[in-house]
C-alpha positions in Angstrom: 0.1 0.2 0.1 1.4 3.4 -1.0 0.9 6.6 1.1 0.1 9.7 -1.0 -0.4 13.3 -0.1 -1.7 16.4 -1.7 -2.6 20.0 -1.1 -5.8 21.9 -1.4 -6.8 25.4 -0.6 -10.1 26.8 0.9 -11.7 30.1 0.3 -11.1 32.6 2.9 -13.1 31.9 6.1 -14.6 28.7 4.6 -12.6 26.6 7.2 -15.2 26.0 10.0 -18.0 25.1 7.5 -15.7 22.7 5.7 -14.7 21.2 9.1 -18.4 20.8 10.0 -19.2 19.1 6.7 -16.4 16.4 7.3 -17.8 15.7 10.7 -20.7 14.1 8.8 -19.3 12.6 5.6 -22.0 10.7 4.0 -21.8 7.0 4.5 -22.3 6.3 0.9 -19.1 8.5 0.1 -17.2 6.8 2.8 -18.3 3.4 1.2 -17.1 4.6 -2.4 -13.6 5.7 -1.0 -13.2 2.3 0.5 -14.5 0.5 -2.6 -11.9 2.4 -4.6 -9.2 1.1 -2.5 -8.5 4.2 -0.2 -7.8 3.9 3.3 -6.4 5.8 6.3 -7.6 8.9 4.7 -6.9 12.0 6.8 -7.4 15.9 6.1 -5.5 18.4 8.1 -6.1 22.1 8.0 -4.3 25.2 8.8 -6.5 28.2 8.2 -7.1 27.8 4.4 -4.4 25.2 3.6 -5.4 21.7 3.5 -3.0 18.6 3.7 -4.7 15.3 2.6 -3.0 12.0 2.9 -4.3 8.4 2.3 -3.1 5.0 1.7 -3.7 3.6 -1.9 -2.3 1.1 -4.1 -2.8 3.2 -7.3 -4.0 6.7 -6.8 -4.8 7.5 -10.6 -6.8 4.1 -10.9 -8.7 4.8 -7.5 -9.5 8.4 -8.5 -10.8 7.2 -12.1 -13.1 4.9 -10.3 -14.3 7.8 -7.9 -14.4 10.8 -10.1 -17.6 10.3 -12.1 -19.6 8.2 -9.7 -22.7 9.9 -8.9 -22.2 10.0 -5.2 -18.9 11.7 -5.8 -20.2 14.2 -8.2 -22.8 15.2 -5.6 -20.2 15.4 -2.8 -17.8 17.4 -5.1 -20.9 19.9 -6.1 -21.4 20.1 -2.2 -17.8 20.9 -1.3 -17.2 23.0 -4.3 -18.4 26.2 -2.5 -15.4 25.9 0.0 -12.4 25.4 -2.3 -10.3 28.0 -3.8 -8.9 27.5 -7.4 -5.9 25.3 -7.7 -3.0 27.3 -9.0 -0.1 24.9 -8.1 -0.9 22.2 -10.4 1.8 20.6 -12.6 1.6 18.9 -16.0 -0.9 16.0 -15.7 -1.9 16.4 -12.0 -5.2 16.2 -10.6 -4.0 17.7 -7.5 -1.0 19.3 -6.0 0.7 16.2 -5.1 3.4 16.0 -2.4 6.7 13.8 -2.6 7.4 11.7 0.5 11.0 12.3 1.7 10.8 10.7 5.0 8.8 8.1 7.0 9.2 6.5 10.3 7.1 3.4 10.4 
């Protein structure tokens, strides 16, 4: 299982509402993430900066399974009001991905 991490940014002052939405993630969204092979998914927030990390065998394959699923499309629509535009994307990136440089198991 691979660990992956990426960054997202919230709109100014969207943090508390975003946090509240994630205290009640829909069960069907959680099930979709698990069926796509994602586990140990965490989101950390500092002001508007989000740091997301998860365990997954193949991030691109898992995301391809998730991205057009009706549950995810509804979730992304609900969450879209919180996000600022992604301006740190590199060629062929879905999200600003982080490179792991150290791990202490």
